[in-house]
mmCIF file of the C-alpha atoms, coordinates in Angstrom:
data_MODEL
# 
_entry.id   MODEL 
# 
loop_
_atom_site.group_PDB 
_atom_site.id 
_atom_site.type_symbol 
_atom_site.label_atom_id 
_atom_site.label_alt_id 
_atom_site.label_comp_id 
_atom_site.label_asym_id 
_atom_site.label_entity_id 
_atom_site.label_seq_id 
_atom_site.pdbx_PDB_ins_code 
_atom_site.Cartn_x 
_atom_site.Cartn_y 
_atom_site.Cartn_z 
_atom_site.occupancy 
_atom_site.B_iso_or_equiv 
_atom_site.pdbx_formal_charge 
_atom_site.auth_seq_id 
_atom_site.auth_comp_id 
_atom_site.auth_asym_id 
_atom_site.auth_atom_id 
_atom_site.pdbx_PDB_model_num 
ATOM 1   C CA . MET A 1 1   ? -63.410 37.325  -1.492  1.00 0.00 ? 1   MET A CA 1 
ATOM 2   C CA . LYS A 1 2   ? -59.979 38.715  -0.929  1.00 0.00 ? 2   LYS A CA 1 
ATOM 3   C CA . MET A 1 3   ? -56.978 37.147  -2.703  1.00 0.00 ? 3   MET A CA 1 
ATOM 4   C CA . MET A 1 4   ? -54.140 35.707  -0.637  1.00 0.00 ? 4   MET A CA 1 
ATOM 5   C CA . SER A 1 5   ? -50.785 37.337  -1.059  1.00 0.00 ? 5   SER A CA 1 
ATOM 6   C CA . LYS A 1 6   ? -47.928 35.384  -2.635  1.00 0.00 ? 6   LYS A CA 1 
ATOM 7   C CA . THR A 1 7   ? -46.149 35.158  0.704   1.00 0.00 ? 7   THR A CA 1 
ATOM 8   C CA . THR A 1 8   ? -49.222 33.762  2.452   1.00 0.00 ? 8   THR A CA 1 
ATOM 9   C CA . ARG A 1 9   ? -49.764 31.182  -0.300  1.00 0.00 ? 9   ARG A CA 1 
ATOM 10  C CA . GLY A 1 10  ? -46.088 30.151  -0.065  1.00 0.00 ? 10  GLY A CA 1 
ATOM 11  C CA . VAL A 1 11  ? -46.330 29.706  3.715   1.00 0.00 ? 11  VAL A CA 1 
ATOM 12  C CA . VAL A 1 12  ? -49.544 27.645  3.418   1.00 0.00 ? 12  VAL A CA 1 
ATOM 13  C CA . LEU A 1 13  ? -48.006 25.459  0.694   1.00 0.00 ? 13  LEU A CA 1 
ATOM 14  C CA . LEU A 1 14  ? -44.868 24.936  2.787   1.00 0.00 ? 14  LEU A CA 1 
ATOM 15  C CA . MET A 1 15  ? -46.980 23.904  5.825   1.00 0.00 ? 15  MET A CA 1 
ATOM 16  C CA . VAL A 1 16  ? -48.904 21.378  3.715   1.00 0.00 ? 16  VAL A CA 1 
ATOM 17  C CA . LEU A 1 17  ? -45.671 19.885  2.359   1.00 0.00 ? 17  LEU A CA 1 
ATOM 18  C CA . VAL A 1 18  ? -44.165 19.594  5.843   1.00 0.00 ? 18  VAL A CA 1 
ATOM 19  C CA . ALA A 1 19  ? -47.317 17.864  7.102   1.00 0.00 ? 19  ALA A CA 1 
ATOM 20  C CA . LEU A 1 20  ? -47.240 15.412  4.203   1.00 0.00 ? 20  LEU A CA 1 
ATOM 21  C CA . ALA A 1 21  ? -43.539 14.721  4.692   1.00 0.00 ? 21  ALA A CA 1 
ATOM 22  C CA . GLY A 1 22  ? -44.145 13.808  8.328   1.00 0.00 ? 22  GLY A CA 1 
ATOM 23  C CA . CYS A 1 23  ? -46.876 11.384  7.314   1.00 0.00 ? 23  CYS A CA 1 
ATOM 24  C CA . SER A 1 24  ? -45.023 9.886   4.356   1.00 0.00 ? 24  SER A CA 1 
ATOM 25  C CA . THR A 1 25  ? -44.104 6.669   6.149   1.00 0.00 ? 25  THR A CA 1 
ATOM 26  C CA . ARG A 1 26  ? -47.758 6.009   7.001   1.00 0.00 ? 26  ARG A CA 1 
ATOM 27  C CA . LEU A 1 27  ? -49.179 7.201   3.665   1.00 0.00 ? 27  LEU A CA 1 
ATOM 28  C CA . PHE A 1 28  ? -46.767 5.185   1.530   1.00 0.00 ? 28  PHE A CA 1 
ATOM 29  C CA . LYS A 1 29  ? -46.444 2.280   3.991   1.00 0.00 ? 29  LYS A CA 1 
ATOM 30  C CA . ARG A 1 30  ? -42.650 2.540   4.168   1.00 0.00 ? 30  ARG A CA 1 
ATOM 31  C CA . LYS A 1 31  ? -41.048 0.667   7.007   1.00 0.00 ? 31  LYS A CA 1 
ATOM 32  C CA . PRO A 1 32  ? -37.839 1.688   8.711   1.00 0.00 ? 32  PRO A CA 1 
ATOM 33  C CA . PRO A 1 33  ? -34.908 -0.692  8.102   1.00 0.00 ? 33  PRO A CA 1 
ATOM 34  C CA . PRO A 1 34  ? -34.598 -3.533  10.605  1.00 0.00 ? 34  PRO A CA 1 
ATOM 35  C CA . PRO A 1 35  ? -32.036 -3.079  13.362  1.00 0.00 ? 35  PRO A CA 1 
ATOM 36  C CA . PRO A 1 36  ? -28.718 -4.861  12.757  1.00 0.00 ? 36  PRO A CA 1 
ATOM 37  C CA . VAL A 1 37  ? -28.472 -8.351  14.195  1.00 0.00 ? 37  VAL A CA 1 
ATOM 38  C CA . ILE A 1 38  ? -25.445 -8.789  16.407  1.00 0.00 ? 38  ILE A CA 1 
ATOM 39  C CA . GLU A 1 39  ? -24.676 -12.415 17.046  1.00 0.00 ? 39  GLU A CA 1 
ATOM 40  C CA . ALA A 1 40  ? -23.092 -13.318 20.329  1.00 0.00 ? 40  ALA A CA 1 
ATOM 41  C CA . CYS A 1 41  ? -20.640 -16.152 20.467  1.00 0.00 ? 41  CYS A CA 1 
ATOM 42  C CA . ASP A 1 42  ? -22.136 -19.360 21.816  1.00 0.00 ? 42  ASP A CA 1 
ATOM 43  C CA . PRO A 1 43  ? -19.312 -21.649 23.073  1.00 0.00 ? 43  PRO A CA 1 
ATOM 44  C CA . THR A 1 44  ? -21.571 -24.706 22.815  1.00 0.00 ? 44  THR A CA 1 
ATOM 45  C CA . LEU A 1 45  ? -22.006 -24.225 19.040  1.00 0.00 ? 45  LEU A CA 1 
ATOM 46  C CA . ALA A 1 46  ? -18.581 -22.975 17.982  1.00 0.00 ? 46  ALA A CA 1 
ATOM 47  C CA . GLU A 1 47  ? -15.176 -21.942 19.230  1.00 0.00 ? 47  GLU A CA 1 
ATOM 48  C CA . CYS A 1 48  ? -15.240 -18.319 20.327  1.00 0.00 ? 48  CYS A CA 1 
ATOM 49  C CA . ILE A 1 49  ? -12.438 -15.971 19.393  1.00 0.00 ? 49  ILE A CA 1 
ATOM 50  C CA . GLU A 1 50  ? -11.044 -13.964 22.262  1.00 0.00 ? 50  GLU A CA 1 
ATOM 51  C CA . VAL A 1 51  ? -10.124 -10.445 21.211  1.00 0.00 ? 51  VAL A CA 1 
ATOM 52  C CA . GLN A 1 52  ? -7.264  -8.907  23.119  1.00 0.00 ? 52  GLN A CA 1 
ATOM 53  C CA . THR A 1 53  ? -6.573  -5.195  23.108  1.00 0.00 ? 53  THR A CA 1 
ATOM 54  C CA . PRO A 1 54  ? -3.021  -3.990  23.761  1.00 0.00 ? 54  PRO A CA 1 
ATOM 55  C CA . ASP A 1 55  ? -2.505  -1.765  26.778  1.00 0.00 ? 55  ASP A CA 1 
ATOM 56  C CA . GLU A 1 56  ? 0.482   0.113   28.214  1.00 0.00 ? 56  GLU A CA 1 
ATOM 57  C CA . ASP A 1 57  ? 1.992   -3.150  29.569  1.00 0.00 ? 57  ASP A CA 1 
ATOM 58  C CA . THR A 1 58  ? 1.953   -4.890  26.169  1.00 0.00 ? 58  THR A CA 1 
ATOM 59  C CA . VAL A 1 59  ? 5.456   -5.684  24.895  1.00 0.00 ? 59  VAL A CA 1 
ATOM 60  C CA . ARG A 1 60  ? 5.953   -4.276  21.401  1.00 0.00 ? 60  ARG A CA 1 
ATOM 61  C CA . PRO A 1 61  ? 8.655   -5.258  18.889  1.00 0.00 ? 61  PRO A CA 1 
ATOM 62  C CA . LYS A 1 62  ? 11.543  -2.867  18.315  1.00 0.00 ? 62  LYS A CA 1 
ATOM 63  C CA . HIS A 1 63  ? 13.623  -2.584  15.160  1.00 0.00 ? 63  HIS A CA 1 
ATOM 64  C CA . ARG A 1 64  ? 17.309  -3.273  15.670  1.00 0.00 ? 64  ARG A CA 1 
ATOM 65  C CA . LYS A 1 65  ? 19.857  -1.889  13.191  1.00 0.00 ? 65  LYS A CA 1 
ATOM 66  C CA . GLY A 1 66  ? 21.480  -4.621  11.135  1.00 0.00 ? 66  GLY A CA 1 
ATOM 67  C CA . ALA A 1 67  ? 19.001  -7.274  12.240  1.00 0.00 ? 67  ALA A CA 1 
ATOM 68  C CA . VAL A 1 68  ? 17.776  -9.761  9.653   1.00 0.00 ? 68  VAL A CA 1 
ATOM 69  C CA . THR A 1 69  ? 14.033  -10.014 9.843   1.00 0.00 ? 69  THR A CA 1 
ATOM 70  C CA . THR A 1 70  ? 12.757  -13.563 9.544   1.00 0.00 ? 70  THR A CA 1 
ATOM 71  C CA . PRO A 1 71  ? 10.783  -14.695 7.626   1.00 0.00 ? 71  PRO A CA 1 
ATOM 72  C CA . VAL A 1 72  ? 12.040  -12.878 4.524   1.00 0.00 ? 72  VAL A CA 1 
ATOM 73  C CA . GLY A 1 73  ? 9.545   -11.787 1.869   1.00 0.00 ? 73  GLY A CA 1 
ATOM 74  C CA . THR A 1 74  ? 6.020   -12.834 1.179   1.00 0.00 ? 74  THR A CA 1 
ATOM 75  C CA . GLY A 1 75  ? 4.047   -14.697 -1.435  1.00 0.00 ? 75  GLY A CA 1 
ATOM 76  C CA . GLU A 1 76  ? 5.839   -16.874 -4.009  1.00 0.00 ? 76  GLU A CA 1 
ATOM 77  C CA . GLY A 1 77  ? 9.350   -16.012 -2.893  1.00 0.00 ? 77  GLY A CA 1 
ATOM 78  C CA . PHE A 1 78  ? 8.618   -16.682 0.783   1.00 0.00 ? 78  PHE A CA 1 
ATOM 79  C CA . VAL A 1 79  ? 11.420  -18.586 2.513   1.00 0.00 ? 79  VAL A CA 1 
ATOM 80  C CA . GLU A 1 80  ? 11.004  -19.042 6.256   1.00 0.00 ? 80  GLU A CA 1 
ATOM 81  C CA . GLY A 1 81  ? 14.002  -19.054 8.562   1.00 0.00 ? 81  GLY A CA 1 
ATOM 82  C CA . VAL A 1 82  ? 16.628  -18.265 5.907   1.00 0.00 ? 82  VAL A CA 1 
ATOM 83  C CA . ALA A 1 83  ? 18.942  -15.264 6.251   1.00 0.00 ? 83  ALA A CA 1 
ATOM 84  C CA . ALA A 1 84  ? 18.938  -12.652 3.493   1.00 0.00 ? 84  ALA A CA 1 
ATOM 85  C CA . GLU A 1 85  ? 22.643  -13.286 2.826   1.00 0.00 ? 85  GLU A CA 1 
ATOM 86  C CA . GLU A 1 86  ? 21.850  -16.905 1.921   1.00 0.00 ? 86  GLU A CA 1 
ATOM 87  C CA . LEU A 1 87  ? 19.052  -15.930 -0.442  1.00 0.00 ? 87  LEU A CA 1 
ATOM 88  C CA . ASP A 1 88  ? 21.022  -13.233 -2.267  1.00 0.00 ? 88  ASP A CA 1 
ATOM 89  C CA . THR A 1 89  ? 23.114  -15.272 -4.716  1.00 0.00 ? 89  THR A CA 1 
ATOM 90  C CA . THR A 1 90  ? 24.195  -12.419 -6.998  1.00 0.00 ? 90  THR A CA 1 
ATOM 91  C CA . SER A 1 91  ? 27.861  -12.624 -7.918  1.00 0.00 ? 91  SER A CA 1 
ATOM 92  C CA . GLY A 1 92  ? 30.515  -10.146 -6.856  1.00 0.00 ? 92  GLY A CA 1 
ATOM 93  C CA . ALA A 1 93  ? 30.792  -8.897  -10.452 1.00 0.00 ? 93  ALA A CA 1 
ATOM 94  C CA . GLU A 1 94  ? 27.027  -8.290  -10.628 1.00 0.00 ? 94  GLU A CA 1 
ATOM 95  C CA . LYS A 1 95  ? 27.119  -6.371  -7.352  1.00 0.00 ? 95  LYS A CA 1 
ATOM 96  C CA . GLU A 1 96  ? 30.096  -4.317  -8.536  1.00 0.00 ? 96  GLU A CA 1 
ATOM 97  C CA . ALA A 1 97  ? 28.346  -3.431  -11.811 1.00 0.00 ? 97  ALA A CA 1 
ATOM 98  C CA . ALA A 1 98  ? 25.162  -2.453  -9.994  1.00 0.00 ? 98  ALA A CA 1 
ATOM 99  C CA . LEU A 1 99  ? 27.026  -0.188  -7.603  1.00 0.00 ? 99  LEU A CA 1 
ATOM 100 C CA . ASP A 1 100 ? 29.054  1.478   -10.395 1.00 0.00 ? 100 ASP A CA 1 
ATOM 101 C CA . VAL A 1 101 ? 26.596  4.349   -10.782 1.00 0.00 ? 101 VAL A CA 1 
ATOM 102 C CA . ALA A 1 102 ? 27.739  7.039   -13.132 1.00 0.00 ? 102 ALA A CA 1 
ATOM 103 C CA . THR A 1 103 ? 25.102  9.661   -13.843 1.00 0.00 ? 103 THR A CA 1 
ATOM 104 C CA . THR A 1 104 ? 24.867  10.827  -17.432 1.00 0.00 ? 104 THR A CA 1 
ATOM 105 C CA . ALA A 1 105 ? 23.103  13.662  -19.207 1.00 0.00 ? 105 ALA A CA 1 
ATOM 106 C CA . LYS A 1 106 ? 20.971  11.056  -20.998 1.00 0.00 ? 106 LYS A CA 1 
ATOM 107 C CA . GLU A 1 107 ? 19.383  9.915   -17.731 1.00 0.00 ? 107 GLU A CA 1 
ATOM 108 C CA . LYS A 1 108 ? 15.771  10.951  -17.270 1.00 0.00 ? 108 LYS A CA 1 
ATOM 109 C CA . GLU A 1 109 ? 13.982  11.095  -13.921 1.00 0.00 ? 109 GLU A CA 1 
ATOM 110 C CA . LEU A 1 110 ? 10.738  9.095   -14.202 1.00 0.00 ? 110 LEU A CA 1 
ATOM 111 C CA . GLY A 1 111 ? 9.385   9.945   -10.764 1.00 0.00 ? 111 GLY A CA 1 
ATOM 112 C CA . LYS A 1 112 ? 9.159   8.662   -7.216  1.00 0.00 ? 112 LYS A CA 1 
ATOM 113 C CA . THR A 1 113 ? 7.664   5.398   -6.023  1.00 0.00 ? 113 THR A CA 1 
ATOM 114 C CA . ILE A 1 114 ? 7.170   3.495   -2.792  1.00 0.00 ? 114 ILE A CA 1 
ATOM 115 C CA . ALA A 1 115 ? 8.709   0.028   -3.086  1.00 0.00 ? 115 ALA A CA 1 
ATOM 116 C CA . SER A 1 116 ? 8.365   -3.215  -1.187  1.00 0.00 ? 116 SER A CA 1 
ATOM 117 C CA . LEU A 1 117 ? 10.492  -6.339  -1.314  1.00 0.00 ? 117 LEU A CA 1 
ATOM 118 C CA . GLY A 1 118 ? 9.696   -8.397  -4.411  1.00 0.00 ? 118 GLY A CA 1 
ATOM 119 C CA . ALA A 1 119 ? 9.946   -12.172 -4.833  1.00 0.00 ? 119 ALA A CA 1 
ATOM 120 C CA . VAL A 1 120 ? 13.245  -13.226 -3.235  1.00 0.00 ? 120 VAL A CA 1 
ATOM 121 C CA . ALA A 1 121 ? 13.551  -16.189 -5.622  1.00 0.00 ? 121 ALA A CA 1 
ATOM 122 C CA . GLU A 1 122 ? 14.038  -13.765 -8.548  1.00 0.00 ? 122 GLU A CA 1 
ATOM 123 C CA . GLN A 1 123 ? 17.750  -12.928 -8.459  1.00 0.00 ? 123 GLN A CA 1 
ATOM 124 C CA . GLY A 1 124 ? 19.450  -9.838  -9.842  1.00 0.00 ? 124 GLY A CA 1 
ATOM 125 C CA . PHE A 1 125 ? 19.065  -6.088  -9.557  1.00 0.00 ? 125 PHE A CA 1 
ATOM 126 C CA . TRP A 1 126 ? 15.591  -5.044  -10.739 1.00 0.00 ? 126 TRP A CA 1 
ATOM 127 C CA . LEU A 1 127 ? 12.629  -2.826  -9.971  1.00 0.00 ? 127 LEU A CA 1 
ATOM 128 C CA . LYS A 1 128 ? 9.120   -3.750  -11.123 1.00 0.00 ? 128 LYS A CA 1 
ATOM 129 C CA . THR A 1 129 ? 7.349   -0.425  -11.490 1.00 0.00 ? 129 THR A CA 1 
ATOM 130 C CA . PRO A 1 130 ? 4.361   1.124   -13.271 1.00 0.00 ? 130 PRO A CA 1 
ATOM 131 C CA . LEU A 1 131 ? 6.621   4.070   -14.171 1.00 0.00 ? 131 LEU A CA 1 
ATOM 132 C CA . VAL A 1 132 ? 7.858   2.223   -17.305 1.00 0.00 ? 132 VAL A CA 1 
ATOM 133 C CA . VAL A 1 133 ? 5.962   0.584   -20.175 1.00 0.00 ? 133 VAL A CA 1 
ATOM 134 C CA . LYS A 1 134 ? 8.859   -1.523  -21.499 1.00 0.00 ? 134 LYS A CA 1 
ATOM 135 C CA . GLU A 1 135 ? 11.891  -3.141  -19.894 1.00 0.00 ? 135 GLU A CA 1 
ATOM 136 C CA . ARG A 1 136 ? 14.933  -0.876  -19.833 1.00 0.00 ? 136 ARG A CA 1 
ATOM 137 C CA . GLU A 1 137 ? 18.063  -0.097  -17.867 1.00 0.00 ? 137 GLU A CA 1 
ATOM 138 C CA . GLY A 1 138 ? 17.819  2.438   -15.093 1.00 0.00 ? 138 GLY A CA 1 
ATOM 139 C CA . ARG A 1 139 ? 18.936  3.583   -11.699 1.00 0.00 ? 139 ARG A CA 1 
ATOM 140 C CA . VAL A 1 140 ? 17.171  4.045   -8.373  1.00 0.00 ? 140 VAL A CA 1 
ATOM 141 C CA . VAL A 1 141 ? 18.109  6.344   -5.513  1.00 0.00 ? 141 VAL A CA 1 
ATOM 142 C CA . TRP A 1 142 ? 16.869  5.816   -1.975  1.00 0.00 ? 142 TRP A CA 1 
ATOM 143 C CA . ALA A 1 143 ? 15.424  9.218   -1.061  1.00 0.00 ? 143 ALA A CA 1 
ATOM 144 C CA . ASP A 1 144 ? 16.309  8.845   2.658   1.00 0.00 ? 144 ASP A CA 1 
ATOM 145 C CA . ASN A 1 145 ? 20.091  8.625   2.284   1.00 0.00 ? 145 ASN A CA 1 
ATOM 146 C CA . GLY A 1 146 ? 20.956  9.147   -1.400  1.00 0.00 ? 146 GLY A CA 1 
ATOM 147 C CA . ASN A 1 147 ? 22.316  5.620   -1.949  1.00 0.00 ? 147 ASN A CA 1 
ATOM 148 C CA . SER A 1 148 ? 22.061  4.632   -5.597  1.00 0.00 ? 148 SER A CA 1 
ATOM 149 C CA . VAL A 1 149 ? 22.113  1.362   -7.571  1.00 0.00 ? 149 VAL A CA 1 
ATOM 150 C CA . ASN A 1 150 ? 21.766  0.378   -11.251 1.00 0.00 ? 150 ASN A CA 1 
ATOM 151 C CA . VAL A 1 151 ? 18.743  -1.828  -11.945 1.00 0.00 ? 151 VAL A CA 1 
ATOM 152 C CA . THR A 1 152 ? 16.679  -3.254  -14.765 1.00 0.00 ? 152 THR A CA 1 
ATOM 153 C CA . LEU A 1 153 ? 13.332  -1.445  -14.815 1.00 0.00 ? 153 LEU A CA 1 
ATOM 154 C CA . ILE A 1 154 ? 10.527  -3.929  -15.479 1.00 0.00 ? 154 ILE A CA 1 
ATOM 155 C CA . PRO A 1 155 ? 6.951   -2.805  -16.288 1.00 0.00 ? 155 PRO A CA 1 
ATOM 156 C CA . LYS A 1 156 ? 4.290   -3.521  -13.672 1.00 0.00 ? 156 LYS A CA 1 
ATOM 157 C CA . GLN A 1 157 ? 0.531   -3.191  -14.173 1.00 0.00 ? 157 GLN A CA 1 
ATOM 158 C CA . GLY A 1 158 ? -1.250  -0.371  -12.378 1.00 0.00 ? 158 GLY A CA 1 
ATOM 159 C CA . GLU A 1 159 ? -1.438  3.365   -11.911 1.00 0.00 ? 159 GLU A CA 1 
ATOM 160 C CA . ALA A 1 160 ? 1.814   5.318   -11.681 1.00 0.00 ? 160 ALA A CA 1 
ATOM 161 C CA . SER A 1 161 ? 1.071   5.762   -7.961  1.00 0.00 ? 161 SER A CA 1 
ATOM 162 C CA . ALA A 1 162 ? 0.459   2.022   -7.385  1.00 0.00 ? 162 ALA A CA 1 
ATOM 163 C CA . GLY A 1 163 ? 3.882   1.315   -5.901  1.00 0.00 ? 163 GLY A CA 1 
ATOM 164 C CA . SER A 1 164 ? 6.739   -0.923  -6.985  1.00 0.00 ? 164 SER A CA 1 
ATOM 165 C CA . GLN A 1 165 ? 8.613   -4.089  -6.048  1.00 0.00 ? 165 GLN A CA 1 
ATOM 166 C CA . ILE A 1 166 ? 12.385  -4.173  -5.676  1.00 0.00 ? 166 ILE A CA 1 
ATOM 167 C CA . SER A 1 167 ? 14.744  -7.154  -5.732  1.00 0.00 ? 167 SER A CA 1 
ATOM 168 C CA . LEU A 1 168 ? 16.420  -8.466  -2.611  1.00 0.00 ? 168 LEU A CA 1 
ATOM 169 C CA . ALA A 1 169 ? 19.891  -7.730  -4.014  1.00 0.00 ? 169 ALA A CA 1 
ATOM 170 C CA . ALA A 1 170 ? 18.991  -4.107  -4.891  1.00 0.00 ? 170 ALA A CA 1 
ATOM 171 C CA . MET A 1 171 ? 17.381  -3.568  -1.497  1.00 0.00 ? 171 MET A CA 1 
ATOM 172 C CA . ARG A 1 172 ? 20.491  -4.850  0.295   1.00 0.00 ? 172 ARG A CA 1 
ATOM 173 C CA . ALA A 1 173 ? 22.795  -2.757  -1.911  1.00 0.00 ? 173 ALA A CA 1 
ATOM 174 C CA . LEU A 1 174 ? 20.835  0.386   -1.034  1.00 0.00 ? 174 LEU A CA 1 
ATOM 175 C CA . GLY A 1 175 ? 20.935  -0.486  2.684   1.00 0.00 ? 175 GLY A CA 1 
ATOM 176 C CA . ILE A 1 176 ? 17.144  -0.645  3.008   1.00 0.00 ? 176 ILE A CA 1 
ATOM 177 C CA . PRO A 1 177 ? 15.673  -2.819  5.803   1.00 0.00 ? 177 PRO A CA 1 
ATOM 178 C CA . LEU A 1 178 ? 13.931  -5.811  4.209   1.00 0.00 ? 178 LEU A CA 1 
ATOM 179 C CA . THR A 1 179 ? 10.614  -4.935  5.830   1.00 0.00 ? 179 THR A CA 1 
ATOM 180 C CA . GLY A 1 180 ? 10.885  -1.270  4.847   1.00 0.00 ? 180 GLY A CA 1 
ATOM 181 C CA . LEU A 1 181 ? 8.744   0.628   2.368   1.00 0.00 ? 181 LEU A CA 1 
ATOM 182 C CA . PRO A 1 182 ? 11.298  3.097   0.993   1.00 0.00 ? 182 PRO A CA 1 
ATOM 183 C CA . GLU A 1 183 ? 10.616  6.027   -1.271  1.00 0.00 ? 183 GLU A CA 1 
ATOM 184 C CA . LEU A 1 184 ? 12.776  5.599   -4.376  1.00 0.00 ? 184 LEU A CA 1 
ATOM 185 C CA . ILE A 1 185 ? 13.613  8.107   -7.105  1.00 0.00 ? 185 ILE A CA 1 
ATOM 186 C CA . VAL A 1 186 ? 13.606  6.259   -10.433 1.00 0.00 ? 186 VAL A CA 1 
ATOM 187 C CA . PHE A 1 187 ? 15.806  7.206   -13.420 1.00 0.00 ? 187 PHE A CA 1 
ATOM 188 C CA . ALA A 1 188 ? 15.803  5.689   -16.915 1.00 0.00 ? 188 ALA A CA 1 
ATOM 189 C CA . LYS A 1 189 ? 19.061  5.460   -18.869 1.00 0.00 ? 189 LYS A CA 1 
# 
């Protein structure tokens, strides 16, 4: 009897494995997963939600410069129907001190962060950010226009890239729209 070559044996073995793989669902009694069940809304059993998709005739909101967006803020500090000027109760002296930004050689850039409006009930000039581990004085610069304001940097849980929250007074001093998500450059003093 003549021996099979290695190539022939490899081809035969491969053919056997392919045949077994094709039969594996029958040999091992595996069943395919059931098809997903899609429930249709039955108006007699529950209220159906009508989904509307915008088209080219749909009116979309437009941002107007200088407009106060109502409601202001979200979460705990949420105050519906109140203008930002009424909520910002920082004194003239506090505003003047915050805007008196003198850069020093001791300042250290901590990095950049994306900030959203924090709780509007918390007055003052502050930035809650994961870029600091303890409360300290600092300064933030709005990357879009270079406006700068002195703030208290307050630690916030999360990764350094998690984003920050900025006070209403600081946001107004920088000229940032209240619904904006500005990129800020953060400095520690």
